[in-house]
Each structure stands twice: as C-alpha cells, then as structure tokens.
All heavy atoms as an XYZ file, in Angstrom:
839
protein
N       2.896    -16.634     -5.723
C       2.898    -15.202     -5.506
C       3.303    -14.478     -6.786
O       4.083    -14.986     -7.569
C       3.868    -14.832     -4.388
C       3.438    -15.319     -3.026
S       2.068    -14.307     -2.471
C       1.585    -15.185     -1.036
N       2.800    -13.285     -6.961
C       3.015    -12.560     -8.202
C       4.323    -11.793     -8.242
O       5.028    -11.815     -9.214
C       1.854    -11.582     -8.443
C       0.597    -12.273     -8.822
C      -0.335    -12.605     -7.866
C       0.355    -12.614    -10.124
C      -1.500    -13.253     -8.211
C      -0.805    -13.253    -10.491
C      -1.734    -13.581     -9.532
N       4.625    -11.073     -7.195
C       5.774    -10.181     -7.229
C       6.924    -10.697     -6.407
O       6.989    -11.854     -6.039
N       7.837     -9.815     -6.129
C       9.004    -10.142     -5.341
C       8.636    -10.010     -3.871
O       8.298     -8.935     -3.401
C      10.150     -9.184     -5.688
C      11.409     -9.302     -4.851
C      12.072    -10.653     -5.117
C      12.366     -8.190     -5.194
N       8.680    -11.124     -3.150
C       8.332    -11.095     -1.735
C       9.576    -10.770     -0.929
O      10.612    -11.417     -1.089
C       7.758    -12.443     -1.290
C       7.286    -12.436      0.135
C       6.119    -11.791      0.485
C       8.017    -13.045      1.133
C       5.679    -11.764      1.789
C       7.586    -13.024      2.438
C       6.418    -12.390      2.767
N       9.479     -9.767     -0.101
C      10.588     -9.373      0.762
C      10.470    -10.123      2.077
O       9.785     -9.669      2.986
C      10.558     -7.858      1.019
C      10.787     -7.080     -0.249
O      11.787     -7.284     -0.905
N       9.863     -6.211     -0.590
N      11.108    -11.278      2.173
C      10.976    -12.110      3.374
C      11.380    -11.370      4.631
O      10.763    -11.537      5.670
C      11.809    -13.378      3.222
C      11.233    -14.344      2.230
C      12.028    -15.616      2.188
C      11.397    -16.545      1.169
N      12.097    -17.806      1.072
N      12.391    -10.553      4.525
C      12.841     -9.826      5.705
C      11.910     -8.679      6.077
O      11.928     -8.206      7.195
C      14.255     -9.284      5.489
C      15.265    -10.392      5.341
O      15.081    -11.485      5.875
N      16.322    -10.138      4.607
N      11.112     -8.237      5.125
C      10.237     -7.104      5.373
C       8.787     -7.508      5.545
O       8.003     -6.761      6.078
C      10.391     -6.089      4.240
C      11.789     -5.505      4.213
C      11.941     -4.476      3.133
C      13.353     -3.917      3.182
N      13.787     -3.337      1.964
N       8.384     -8.665      5.033
C       7.032     -9.159      5.251
C       5.967     -8.627      4.320
O       4.794     -8.675      4.633
N       6.363     -8.115      3.158
C       5.389     -7.656      2.175
C       5.906     -8.006      0.792
O       7.048     -8.433      0.625
C       5.124     -6.158      2.298
C       6.315     -5.289      1.980
C       6.560     -4.849      0.682
C       7.208     -4.900      2.974
C       7.657     -4.066      0.382
C       8.306     -4.115      2.679
C       8.528     -3.706      1.390
O       9.609     -2.934      1.095
N       5.068     -7.808     -0.213
C       5.431     -8.155     -1.578
C       5.352     -6.937     -2.482
O       4.390     -6.169     -2.409
C       4.471     -9.238     -2.073
C       4.865     -9.867     -3.374
C       3.967    -11.050     -3.711
O       3.213    -11.515     -2.856
O       4.039    -11.488     -4.868
N       6.357     -6.754     -3.329
C       6.358     -5.689     -4.333
C       5.676     -6.195     -5.593
O       5.950     -7.314     -6.039
C       7.788     -5.268     -4.677
C       8.422     -4.452     -3.586
O       7.831     -3.506     -3.092
N       9.626     -4.818     -3.192
N       4.802     -5.365     -6.184
C       4.105     -5.738     -7.406
C       4.297     -4.668     -8.474
O       4.344     -3.478     -8.164
C       2.600     -5.889     -7.148
C       2.149     -6.915     -6.119
C       0.630     -6.868     -5.968
C       2.596     -8.310     -6.499
N       4.362     -5.105     -9.719
C       4.365     -4.171    -10.841
C       2.955     -3.589    -10.968
O       2.014     -4.090    -10.338
C       4.723     -4.890    -12.154
O       3.688     -5.835    -12.448
C       6.084     -5.572    -12.073
N       2.786     -2.598    -11.817
C       1.466     -2.004    -12.021
C       0.475     -3.069    -12.498
O      -0.640     -3.168    -11.982
C       1.525     -0.828    -13.026
C       0.125     -0.352    -13.402
C       2.325      0.327    -12.447
N       0.876     -3.883    -13.469
C      -0.017     -4.925    -13.997
C      -0.405     -5.921    -12.910
O      -1.581     -6.297    -12.784
C       0.646     -5.637    -15.168
N       0.552     -6.340    -12.106
C       0.274     -7.279    -11.012
C      -0.621     -6.642     -9.959
O      -1.533     -7.282     -9.430
C       1.583     -7.745    -10.371
C       2.429     -8.607    -11.265
C       3.838     -8.788    -10.723
O       4.386     -7.900    -10.058
N       4.430     -9.934    -10.997
N      -0.352     -5.372     -9.647
C      -1.134     -4.626     -8.661
C      -2.596     -4.581     -9.094
O      -3.500     -4.902     -8.325
C      -0.537     -3.215     -8.545
C      -0.841     -2.456     -7.283
C      -0.156     -2.714     -6.106
C      -1.776     -1.423     -7.295
C      -0.402     -1.971     -4.958
C      -2.031     -0.680     -6.153
C      -1.341     -0.961     -4.977
N      -2.842     -4.204    -10.357
C      -4.209     -4.125    -10.891
C      -4.880     -5.495    -10.886
O      -6.045     -5.626    -10.507
C      -4.191     -3.561    -12.308
C      -3.872     -2.093    -12.374
C      -3.834     -1.600    -13.813
C      -3.551     -0.109    -13.875
N      -3.530      0.403    -15.251
N      -4.143     -6.520    -11.298
C      -4.688     -7.878    -11.358
C      -5.063     -8.378     -9.964
O      -6.138     -8.938     -9.764
C      -3.660     -8.814    -11.993
C      -4.121    -10.246    -12.111
C      -3.052    -11.145    -12.707
O      -2.179    -10.657    -13.437
O      -3.088    -12.353    -12.411
N      -4.184     -8.158     -9.016
C      -4.438     -8.608     -7.641
C      -5.633     -7.871     -7.023
O      -6.446     -8.484     -6.349
C      -3.196     -8.410     -6.772
C      -2.107     -9.413     -7.020
C      -2.431    -10.738     -6.380
O      -3.258    -11.505     -6.872
N      -1.792    -11.021     -5.269
N      -5.727     -6.569     -7.240
C      -6.860     -5.794     -6.710
C      -8.162     -6.344     -7.280
O      -9.129     -6.566     -6.553
C      -6.713     -4.288     -7.026
C      -5.602     -3.679     -6.170
C      -8.025     -3.547     -6.791
C      -5.210     -2.265     -6.570
N      -8.173     -6.567     -8.596
C      -9.386     -7.043     -9.266
C      -9.810     -8.427     -8.784
O     -10.996     -8.741     -8.740
C      -9.170     -7.061    -10.774
N      -8.853     -9.254     -8.384
C      -9.173    -10.623     -7.995
C      -9.239    -10.844     -6.482
O      -9.415    -11.970     -6.035
C      -8.144    -11.587     -8.606
O      -6.866    -11.352     -8.051
N      -9.106     -9.778     -5.706
C      -9.105     -9.900     -4.244
C     -10.402     -9.350     -3.677
O     -10.704     -8.163     -3.835
C      -7.896     -9.165     -3.640
O      -6.705     -9.706     -4.204
C      -7.859     -9.326     -2.119
N     -11.138    -10.204     -3.005
C     -12.456     -9.842     -2.471
C     -12.377     -8.744     -1.398
O     -13.193     -7.841     -1.358
C     -13.106    -11.099     -1.889
C     -14.563    -10.968     -1.586
C     -15.102    -12.297     -1.112
C     -16.583    -12.387     -1.342
N     -17.116    -13.677     -0.941
N     -11.400     -8.839     -0.515
C     -11.312     -7.911      0.619
C     -10.235     -6.846      0.410
O      -9.649     -6.346      1.358
C     -11.059     -8.674      1.913
C      -9.724     -9.415      1.922
O      -9.074     -9.512      0.861
O      -9.328     -9.897      2.993
N      -9.978     -6.471     -0.838
C      -8.911     -5.523     -1.159
C      -9.171     -4.137     -0.572
O     -10.262     -3.598     -0.692
C      -8.745     -5.410     -2.668
N      -8.126     -3.579      0.047
C      -8.149     -2.207      0.536
C      -6.951     -1.510     -0.093
O      -5.818     -1.965      0.054
C      -8.043     -2.144      2.079
C      -7.992     -0.696      2.545
C      -9.188     -2.894      2.737
N      -7.222     -0.419     -0.806
C      -6.154      0.339     -1.445
C      -5.817      1.511     -0.536
O      -6.682      2.329     -0.221
C      -6.585      0.848     -2.825
C      -7.049     -0.331     -3.692
C      -5.443      1.606     -3.497
C      -7.778      0.086     -4.951
N      -4.558      1.573     -0.102
C      -4.114      2.644      0.785
C      -3.158      3.571      0.044
O      -2.129      3.138     -0.473
C      -3.382      2.085      2.007
C      -4.192      1.384      3.068
C      -3.277      0.955      4.221
C      -5.309      2.271      3.587
N      -3.502      4.837      0.014
C      -2.661      5.886     -0.550
C      -1.975      6.551      0.634
O      -2.631      7.163      1.478
C      -3.538      6.889     -1.303
C      -2.748      7.975     -1.984
O      -1.719      8.427     -1.432
O      -3.167      8.396     -3.067
N      -0.658      6.412      0.729
C       0.057      6.935      1.894
C       0.755      8.265      1.592
O       1.654      8.676      2.313
C       1.057      5.888      2.464
C       0.316      4.663      2.958
C       2.113      5.498      1.445
N       0.294      8.955      0.545
C       0.853     10.259      0.184
C       0.217     11.373      1.024
O      -0.706     11.143      1.794
C       0.625     10.530     -1.302
C       1.285      9.490     -2.209
C       0.944      9.703     -3.664
N      -0.494      9.651     -3.856
C      -1.138     10.229     -4.864
N      -0.480     10.909     -5.779
N      -2.452     10.129     -4.968
N       0.699     12.576      0.799
C       0.169     13.740      1.508
C      -1.192     14.138      0.938
O      -1.577     13.683     -0.142
C       1.122     14.947      1.361
O       1.165     15.319     -0.016
C       2.517     14.628      1.880
N      -1.885     15.023      1.639
C      -3.180     15.528      1.169
C      -3.058     16.158     -0.216
O      -3.879     15.909     -1.091
C      -3.746     16.576      2.141
C      -4.201     15.983      3.457
O      -4.471     14.762      3.502
O      -4.289     16.728      4.439
N      -2.037     16.979     -0.416
C      -1.856     17.666     -1.693
C      -1.620     16.660     -2.821
O      -2.181     16.796     -3.910
C      -0.689     18.648     -1.606
N      -0.811     15.654     -2.571
C      -0.556     14.632     -3.581
C      -1.842     13.874     -3.914
O      -2.133     13.602     -5.082
C       0.502     13.638     -3.097
C       1.904     14.211     -3.026
C       2.884     13.261     -2.369
O       2.587     12.744     -1.270
O       3.951     13.037     -2.960
N      -2.613     13.554     -2.898
C      -3.866     12.819     -3.089
C      -4.856     13.632     -3.918
O      -5.501     13.110     -4.823
C      -4.468     12.463     -1.718
C      -5.663     11.552     -1.789
C      -5.509     10.191     -1.971
C      -6.944     12.060     -1.651
C      -6.607      9.342     -2.022
C      -8.057     11.234     -1.706
C      -7.884      9.873     -1.887
N      -4.956     14.928     -3.619
C      -5.869     15.810     -4.355
C      -5.480     15.932     -5.824
O      -6.323     16.149     -6.679
C      -5.931     17.191     -3.709
C      -6.765     17.234     -2.438
C      -7.027     18.666     -1.994
N      -5.803     19.420     -1.754
C      -5.156     19.486     -0.595
N      -5.612     18.829      0.454
N      -4.062     20.205     -0.479
N      -4.209     15.773     -6.118
C      -3.725     15.900     -7.494
C      -4.072     14.678     -8.350
O      -3.948     14.720     -9.567
C      -2.214     16.128     -7.499
N      -4.528     13.613     -7.723
C      -4.900     12.401     -8.444
C      -4.624     11.177     -7.612
O      -3.645     11.151     -6.862
N      -5.479     10.171     -7.732
C      -5.331      8.965     -6.918
C      -5.896      7.760     -7.657
O      -6.681      7.906     -8.600
C      -6.049      9.132     -5.574
N      -5.514      6.597     -7.220
C      -6.065      5.358     -7.755
C      -7.517      5.262     -7.275
O      -7.800      5.540     -6.104
C      -5.234      4.147     -7.268
C      -3.825      4.207     -7.887
C      -5.928      2.830     -7.626
C      -2.869      3.149     -7.371
N      -8.432      4.877     -8.165
C      -9.843      4.780     -7.764
C     -10.039      3.896     -6.524
O      -9.397      2.861     -6.380
C     -10.508      4.150     -8.988
C      -9.633      4.549    -10.132
C      -8.232      4.549     -9.578
N     -10.920      4.356     -5.644
C     -11.304      3.667     -4.403
C     -10.210      3.637     -3.336
O     -10.341      2.943     -2.339
C     -11.794      2.251     -4.685
C     -13.013      2.213     -5.588
C     -13.501      0.808     -5.770
C     -14.676      0.796     -6.727
N     -15.156     -0.535     -7.019
N      -9.154      4.417     -3.532
C      -8.076      4.458     -2.538
C      -8.503      5.239     -1.304
O      -9.217      6.237     -1.405
C      -6.827      5.088     -3.133
N      -8.055      4.753     -0.152
C      -8.257      5.454      1.116
C      -6.944      6.136      1.460
O      -5.878      5.524      1.389
C      -8.632      4.463      2.212
C      -9.942      3.778      1.950
C     -10.276      2.805      3.056
C     -11.604      2.137      2.738
N     -12.050      1.267      3.810
N      -7.025      7.405      1.828
C      -5.817      8.162      2.149
C      -5.418      7.958      3.606
O      -6.241      8.042      4.503
C      -6.012      9.644      1.871
C      -4.690     10.382      1.782
C      -4.877     11.852      1.665
C      -5.016     12.475      3.021
N      -4.024     12.100      4.011
N      -4.154      7.640      3.797
C      -3.592      7.474      5.134
C      -2.147      7.952      5.060
O      -1.245      7.181      4.746
C      -3.685      6.015      5.578
C      -3.284      5.676      6.994
C      -4.111      6.477      8.003
C      -3.474      4.195      7.245
N      -1.931      9.231      5.284
C      -0.639      9.893      5.090
C       0.445      9.262      5.961
O       0.381      9.319      7.185
C      -0.791     11.381      5.408
C       0.448     12.205      5.112
O       1.495     11.631      4.765
O       0.360     13.440      5.233
N       1.448      8.672      5.302
C       2.549      8.042      6.033
C       3.386      9.080      6.768
O       3.912      8.808      7.843
C       3.430      7.236      5.070
C       4.551      6.515      5.757
C       4.291      5.404      6.543
C       5.856      6.945      5.626
C       5.318      4.740      7.190
C       6.898      6.285      6.266
C       6.622      5.178      7.047
N       3.499     10.265      6.188
C       4.319     11.318      6.788
C       3.620     12.012      7.947
O       4.267     12.707      8.723
C       4.677     12.367      5.733
O       5.354     11.750      4.662
N       2.313     11.836      8.049
C       1.565     12.446      9.142
C       1.893     11.748     10.460
O       2.270     10.584     10.485
N       1.751     12.426     11.525
C       2.105     11.894     12.827
C       1.199     10.785     13.346
O       1.523     10.144     14.337
N       0.091     10.535     12.682
C      -0.868      9.552     13.187
C      -0.871      8.237     12.416
O      -1.705      7.377     12.657
C      -2.276     10.160     13.152
C      -2.417     11.391     14.026
C      -3.805     11.996     13.925
O      -4.613     11.533     13.106
O      -4.076     12.941     14.677
N       0.065      8.051     11.482
C       0.041      6.850     10.658
C       0.079      5.572     11.500
O      -0.740      4.682     11.311
C       1.196      6.830      9.649
C       1.194      5.587      8.801
C       0.356      5.495      7.703
C       2.012      4.512      9.109
C       0.335      4.337      6.929
C       1.997      3.361      8.349
C       1.161      3.278      7.250
N       1.031      5.489     12.406
C       1.184      4.286     13.225
C      -0.074      3.947     14.005
O      -0.498      2.784     14.055
N      -0.689      4.944     14.590
C      -1.912      4.740     15.371
C      -3.066      4.305     14.469
O      -3.782      3.363     14.773
C      -2.280      6.019     16.109
C      -3.588      5.950     16.856
C      -4.021      7.306     17.420
O      -3.259      8.259     17.398
N      -5.230      7.369     17.910
N      -3.220      4.984     13.333
C      -4.349      4.679     12.445
C      -4.193      3.323     11.766
O      -5.165      2.594     11.610
C      -4.524      5.785     11.410
C      -5.049      7.048     12.053
C      -5.470      8.064     11.034
C      -6.030      9.269     11.765
N      -6.835     10.111     10.929
N      -2.982      2.976     11.370
C      -2.784      1.692     10.709
C      -2.979      0.542     11.710
O      -3.469     -0.524     11.348
C      -1.414      1.623      9.988
C      -0.273      1.308     10.939
C      -1.451      0.615      8.863
N      -2.650      0.769     12.957
C      -2.835     -0.263     13.985
C      -4.309     -0.584     14.207
O      -4.646     -1.669     14.686
C      -2.185      0.180     15.293
N      -5.189      0.336     13.831
C      -6.631      0.135     13.994
C      -7.264     -0.620     12.822
O      -8.426     -1.003     12.886
C      -7.323      1.495     14.152
C      -6.901      2.245     15.400
C      -7.400      3.680     15.427
O      -8.097      4.108     14.480
O      -7.080      4.395     16.402
N      -6.506     -0.849     11.751
C      -7.044     -1.523     10.573
C      -7.212     -3.027     10.813
O      -6.505     -3.619     11.620
C      -6.123     -1.294      9.374
C      -5.964      0.142      8.896
C      -4.925      0.219      7.777
C      -7.298      0.707      8.422
N      -8.098     -3.629     10.054
C      -8.387     -5.063     10.123
C      -7.226     -5.849      9.510
O      -6.952     -5.734      8.316
C      -9.681     -5.344      9.370
C     -10.129     -6.789      9.439
O      -9.343     -7.658      9.883
O     -11.276     -7.056      9.048
N      -6.548     -6.646     10.308
C      -5.380     -7.392      9.840
C      -5.739     -8.559      8.927
O      -4.868     -9.172      8.312
C      -4.555     -7.882     11.027
C      -3.739     -6.770     11.649
C      -3.196     -7.151     13.021
N      -2.345     -6.123     13.590
C      -2.753     -4.973     14.084
N      -4.036     -4.661     14.043
N      -1.912     -4.107     14.602
N      -7.014     -8.900      8.838
C      -7.441    -10.007      7.987
C      -7.672     -9.594      6.533
O      -7.832    -10.438      5.666
C      -8.717    -10.652      8.543
C      -8.475    -11.356      9.865
O      -7.366    -11.900     10.054
O      -9.375    -11.339     10.711
N      -7.696     -8.298      6.278
C      -7.925     -7.817      4.909
C      -6.606     -7.790      4.135
O      -5.540     -7.940      4.704
C      -8.563     -6.431      4.935
C      -9.960     -6.472      5.516
C     -10.693     -5.192      5.299
C     -12.053     -5.323      5.947
N     -13.122     -4.897      5.101
N      -6.726     -7.586      2.845
C      -5.561     -7.512      1.965
C      -5.346     -6.053      1.586
O      -6.275     -5.382      1.122
C      -5.795     -8.361      0.700
O      -6.086     -9.701      1.101
C      -4.566     -8.348     -0.197
N      -4.120     -5.562      1.783
C      -3.815     -4.147      1.579
C      -2.869     -3.942      0.405
O      -1.829     -4.591      0.298
C      -3.208     -3.550      2.852
C      -4.213     -3.515      3.966
C      -4.338     -4.592      4.837
C      -5.082     -2.442      4.108
C      -5.301     -4.586      5.843
C      -6.044     -2.430      5.114
C      -6.145     -3.505      5.971
O      -7.098     -3.502      6.952
N      -3.271     -3.019     -0.475
C      -2.484     -2.614     -1.625
C      -2.075     -1.171     -1.358
O      -2.930     -0.288     -1.291
C      -3.315     -2.748     -2.900
C      -3.682     -4.178     -3.172
C      -4.849     -4.714     -2.643
C      -2.847     -4.993     -3.908
C      -5.183     -6.049     -2.863
C      -3.166     -6.332     -4.129
C      -4.332     -6.859     -3.610
N      -0.783     -0.949     -1.176
C      -0.280      0.331     -0.675
C       0.566      1.016     -1.751
O       1.363      0.370     -2.434
C       0.571      0.102      0.595
C       0.982      1.430      1.222
C      -0.196     -0.759      1.613
N       0.359      2.326     -1.883
C       1.178      3.080     -2.831
C       1.424      4.495     -2.338
O       0.704      5.015     -1.490
C       0.529      3.101     -4.229
C      -0.671      4.009     -4.346
C      -0.544      5.302     -4.837
C      -1.935      3.579     -3.957
C      -1.646      6.135     -4.953
C      -3.039      4.395     -4.074
C      -2.889      5.677     -4.571
O      -3.985      6.502     -4.676
N       2.481      5.091     -2.887
C       2.804      6.496     -2.644
C       3.185      7.102     -3.995
O       2.759      6.601     -5.034
C       3.934      6.626     -1.619
S       5.514      5.951     -2.187
N       3.984      8.112     -4.005
C       4.359      8.757     -5.265
C       5.314      7.885     -6.074
O       5.116      7.659     -7.253
C       5.002     10.119     -4.977
C       5.419     10.876     -6.219
C       6.048     12.232     -5.866
N       6.636     12.835     -7.039
C       7.875     12.611     -7.452
N       8.664     11.797     -6.790
N       8.337     13.195     -8.532
N       6.377      7.380     -5.425
C       7.401      6.645     -6.171
C       7.664      5.234     -5.649
O       8.420      4.489     -6.255
C       8.716      7.423     -6.154
O       9.207      7.498     -4.820
N       7.095      4.883     -4.514
C       7.273      3.541     -3.971
C       8.083      3.467     -2.690
O       8.090      2.436     -2.023
N       8.771      4.539     -2.314
C       9.616      4.510     -1.119
C       8.802      4.586      0.184
O       8.989      3.772      1.088
C      10.639      5.640     -1.163
N       7.925      5.571      0.281
C       7.098      5.690      1.494
C       6.180      4.488      1.655
O       5.967      4.001      2.765
C       6.254      6.968      1.466
C       7.021      8.225      1.807
C       6.146      9.440      1.628
N       5.987      9.684      0.192
C       5.207     10.604     -0.346
N       4.460     11.369      0.430
N       5.143     10.766     -1.644
N       5.631      4.011      0.529
C       4.732      2.866      0.622
C       5.493      1.609      1.050
O       4.963      0.785      1.793
C       3.983      2.639     -0.693
O       4.858      2.519     -1.783
N       6.744      1.464      0.623
C       7.557      0.333      1.076
C       7.770      0.420      2.585
O       7.661     -0.589      3.302
C       8.895      0.302      0.342
N       8.054      1.617      3.080
C       8.226      1.804      4.524
C       6.913      1.533      5.263
O       6.901      0.924      6.336
C       8.726      3.217      4.820
N       5.797      1.966      4.683
C       4.481      1.727      5.289
C       4.187      0.226      5.324
O       3.713     -0.299      6.332
C       3.394      2.465      4.516
N       4.484     -0.472      4.219
C       4.262     -1.925      4.161
C       5.103     -2.645      5.205
O       4.638     -3.580      5.865
C       4.603     -2.455      2.775
S       3.422     -2.021      1.492
N       6.337     -2.220      5.349
C       7.228     -2.814      6.334
C       6.680     -2.626      7.751
O       6.670     -3.557      8.567
C       8.621     -2.192      6.211
O       9.518     -2.801      7.092
N       6.189     -1.437      8.028
C       5.610     -1.161      9.340
C       4.358     -2.008      9.560
O       4.149     -2.548     10.646
C       5.278      0.323      9.478
C       4.773      0.686     10.859
C       4.666      2.192     11.054
O       5.227      2.986     10.323
N       3.935      2.588     12.073
N       3.543     -2.148      8.538
C       2.330     -2.960      8.652
C       2.686     -4.423      8.913
O       2.056     -5.086      9.743
C       1.485     -2.827      7.381
C       0.857     -1.450      7.227
S      -0.013     -1.224      5.666
C      -1.521     -2.160      6.013
N       3.710     -4.920      8.241
C       4.147     -6.302      8.449
C       4.606     -6.502      9.891
O       4.291     -7.526     10.513
C       5.255     -6.661      7.473
N       5.333     -5.536     10.424
C       5.787     -5.633     11.827
C       4.605     -5.647     12.799
O       4.701     -6.202     13.887
C       6.723     -4.473     12.165
C       8.118     -4.631     11.600
C       9.115     -3.637     12.187
N       8.704     -2.256     12.146
C       8.889     -1.421     11.119
N       9.475     -1.852     10.027
N       8.496     -0.167     11.184
N       3.489     -5.044     12.393
C       2.298     -5.003     13.242
C       1.424     -6.251     13.076
O       0.370     -6.354     13.689
C       1.469     -3.756     12.928
C       2.074     -2.431     13.373
C       1.275     -1.264     12.810
C       2.134     -2.355     14.892
N       1.845     -7.181     12.219
C       1.116     -8.432     12.075
C       0.211     -8.548     10.867
O      -0.537     -9.509     10.745
N       0.275     -7.586      9.946
C      -0.495     -7.694      8.711
C       0.193     -8.720      7.823
O       1.407     -8.663      7.619
C      -0.562     -6.340      7.992
C      -1.404     -5.322      8.705
C      -0.889     -4.557      9.735
C      -2.731     -5.135      8.340
C      -1.662     -3.605     10.398
C      -3.516     -4.187      8.995
C      -2.980     -3.437     10.028
N      -0.576     -9.676      7.291
C       0.014    -10.761      6.516
C      -0.141    -10.603      5.014
O       0.599    -11.217      4.242
C      -0.607    -12.094      6.944
C      -0.408    -12.459      8.411
C      -1.139    -13.747      8.741
C       1.076    -12.576      8.728
N      -1.101     -9.801      4.578
C      -1.360     -9.644      3.140
C      -1.192     -8.175      2.769
O      -2.145     -7.404      2.766
C      -2.760    -10.155      2.801
C      -2.927    -11.649      3.087
C      -4.329    -12.125      2.829
C      -5.208    -11.767      4.009
N      -6.575    -12.282      3.911
N       0.064     -7.803      2.482
C       0.400     -6.415      2.183
C       1.225     -6.371      0.900
O       2.203     -7.107      0.753
C       1.205     -5.782      3.342
C       1.523     -4.328      3.052
C       0.457     -5.907      4.655
N       0.811     -5.509     -0.022
C       1.463     -5.392     -1.318
C       1.823     -3.939     -1.600
O       1.014     -3.048     -1.390
C       0.537     -5.912     -2.427
C       0.172     -7.357     -2.227
C      -0.980     -7.698     -1.530
C       0.991     -8.372     -2.701
C      -1.318     -9.037     -1.324
C       0.666     -9.708     -2.493
C      -0.485    -10.030     -1.807
O      -0.808    -11.342     -1.594
N       3.030     -3.738     -2.099
C       3.538     -2.411     -2.420
C       3.585     -2.236     -3.935
O       4.043     -3.119     -4.661
C       4.956     -2.259     -1.845
C       5.564     -0.919     -2.173
O       4.933      0.118     -2.015
N       6.800     -0.934     -2.633
N       3.120     -1.078     -4.421
C       3.178     -0.768     -5.843
C       4.569     -0.251     -6.193
O       4.960      0.839     -5.777
C       2.122      0.279     -6.207
C       2.123      0.771     -7.651
C       1.931     -0.380     -8.633
C       1.058      1.836     -7.839
N       5.331     -1.033     -6.962
C       6.649     -0.613     -7.406
C       6.523      0.615     -8.295
O       5.705      0.630     -9.215
C       7.344     -1.719     -8.202
C       7.766     -2.883     -7.382
C       8.422     -3.957     -8.254
O       8.082     -4.141     -9.403
N       9.368     -4.662     -7.671
N       7.294      1.626     -8.015
C       7.247      2.841     -8.813
C       6.150      3.804     -8.417
O       6.055      4.898     -8.952
N       5.272      3.373     -7.507
C       4.229      4.235     -6.964
C       3.252      4.775     -8.011
O       3.112      4.234     -9.100
N       2.606      5.863     -7.621
C       1.581      6.470     -8.482
C       2.175      6.968     -9.804
O       1.499      6.981    -10.829
C       0.883      7.613     -7.744
C      -0.324      8.152     -8.454
C      -1.471      7.373     -8.588
C      -0.328      9.423     -9.005
C      -2.589      7.850     -9.249
C      -1.452      9.906     -9.663
C      -2.570      9.123     -9.787
O      -3.689      9.591    -10.442
N       3.449      7.339     -9.796
C       4.101      7.787    -11.031
C       4.091      6.666    -12.074
O       3.933      6.932    -13.264
C       5.537      8.238    -10.759
C       5.609      9.516     -9.972
S       7.279     10.215     -9.695
C       8.403      8.927    -10.002
N       4.224      5.424    -11.657
C       4.202      4.305    -12.606
C       2.777      3.931    -12.993
O       2.542      3.380    -14.057
C       4.938      3.096    -12.031
O       4.247      2.566    -10.920
N       1.814      4.241    -12.115
C       0.404      3.933    -12.373
C      -0.124      4.748    -13.552
O      -0.862      4.255    -14.375
C      -0.418      4.218    -11.115
C      -1.874      3.943    -11.247
C      -2.842      4.801    -11.672
C      -2.539      2.715    -10.936
N      -4.073      4.192    -11.633
C      -3.906      2.910    -11.181
C      -2.121      1.482    -10.456
C      -4.860      1.909    -10.971
C      -3.043      0.492    -10.247
C      -4.420      0.704    -10.512
N       0.259      6.038    -13.581
C      -0.239      6.954    -14.621
C       0.364      6.622    -15.901
O       0.433      6.330    -16.827
C       0.065      8.405    -14.285
C      -0.541      8.858    -12.990
C      -0.473     10.339    -12.790
C       0.920     10.880    -12.694
N       1.023     12.266    -12.403
C-alpha cells in the first residue's frame, strides 16, 4: 500500500504524488469531490464527480455507488474527505483513498 492505512477507519491517506500515481494506475478509478458547489466551481481535479459531503443527501447518494470500484476522495483541506472516506468504509467500500491536504495541496 502507498499511504497510511487507517485500520480503524477503513481507508488510506495518500499524498498528492501517491494520489496521482494511484489514479493513473487504477482502471476503475472514481474521483469524488466532496466540497460544496461553490468550491467545485472555483476549480476541481480533472474528471472529478461532485458529491457534496455537507449536503443532506450524501449518505443516500454514496450508498448507491458501486462498491467494487476504487474511490479517490478529496475536499478543500482533507477533513471532510476523511469523514466521507470513513463513512464509505462503514458502508462496505473496500478501496477508498483520501487526499491528504485536500485540493489546497493539489494546486
């Protein structure tokens, strides 16, 4: 594994370099941007799908996702995405990665 795996949380934290490398080498990669609409409009990682963690429908929408795919999750600084990854792990997602430092570290 590339990053620090949070055994208690069920996801792995990756640096920007690891995040980019894993996305490039993962066939079924799904990039999830869990920021708000305004944050997403201000700039996003290419090919990211927006799924606002703060919105009231996150739990319902994430439960509908394919658990067999690999998810790369980010927010502005890494806190919301860590919470989103933790929630996804509790729902049975096995391949979930959080971008340490979030979009601020990506730029």
